[in-house]
C-alpha positions in Angstrom: 98.0 92.5 68.9 98.3 90.5 72.1 99.0 86.8 72.3 96.3 85.9 74.8 94.6 82.7 73.6 91.8 80.6 75.2 94.3 77.9 75.8 96.5 80.3 77.8 93.5 81.5 79.8 92.6 77.9 80.6 96.2 77.3 81.6 96.2 80.4 83.9 93.0 79.1 85.4 94.6 75.8 86.2 97.6 77.5 87.8 95.3 79.7 89.8 93.1 76.7 90.7 90.1 78.4 89.3 87.5 76.4 87.3 86.5 78.4 84.2 83.6 77.5 81.9 83.8 78.2 78.2 81.9 81.5 78.5 84.3 82.7 81.2 87.3 81.7 79.1 86.0 83.6 76.1 85.2 86.7 78.2 88.6 86.6 80.0 90.5 86.1 76.8 89.1 89.4 75.4 89.6 91.2 78.7 93.2 90.0 79.1 94.0 90.8 75.5 92.7 94.4 76.0 94.9 94.8 79.2 98.0 93.5 77.4 97.4 95.7 74.4 97.0 98.8 76.6 100.2 98.0 78.5 102.0 97.7 75.2 100.7 101.1 74.1 102.0 102.7 77.4 105.3 101.0 76.8 105.6 102.5 73.4 105.0 106.0 74.8 107.3 105.7 77.8 110.8 107.0 77.1 114.0 106.6 79.1 114.3 110.4 79.5 111.0 110.7 81.4 111.6 110.3 85.1 109.5 107.7 86.9 107.0 109.1 89.4 104.8 107.6 92.1 102.5 110.6 92.1 101.7 113.2 89.5 101.7 116.1 92.0 104.6 116.7 94.4 103.5 116.0 98.0 104.5 117.8 101.1 104.1 117.0 104.8 100.9 118.7 106.0 101.4 118.1 109.7 101.7 121.0 112.1 104.6 121.2 114.5 104.1 119.2 117.6 103.7 121.9 120.2 102.5 121.4 123.8 99.3 123.3 124.3 96.8 123.7 127.1 96.2 120.4 128.9 93.0 119.2 130.5 92.8 118.8 134.2 92.2 115.4 135.7 88.7 116.5 136.7 87.9 117.5 133.1 89.2 114.2 131.8 87.2 112.2 134.2 84.0 114.3 134.2 82.2 112.0 131.7 83.7 108.7 132.7 81.1 106.1 133.9 83.4 105.2 136.8 86.7 106.5 138.2 88.8 105.8 141.1 92.0 107.4 142.4 92.1 109.9 139.4 91.9 107.0 136.9 89.3 105.4 134.7 87.8 102.3 136.3 86.9 99.5 134.0 85.7 96.0 134.5 88.1 93.1 134.2 88.4 91.5 130.8 89.3 88.0 129.8 88.5 86.6 133.2 91.4 88.4 134.8 91.0 89.4 138.5 92.8 92.3 140.0 
């Protein structure tokens, strides 16, 4: 059984600077008690000979090798650009900068 009391919940509310009314204190007391009880159950089952894991299934890198493939030509790259100049994208100045 957990040791979560309404007084403890009120104290935690003060520490967190959260105003709690009586209904919230009652509801949170039950919820926090259930959380603490469930953590205690897990602690009873966990044994030192069971290795800790971060994921239940072993993970592998799924990336393909970085191999250079066919590249687009400058004309292909710029074909849908709204504006281009000297084989580059042309954009309007931002933040009031002049070029």
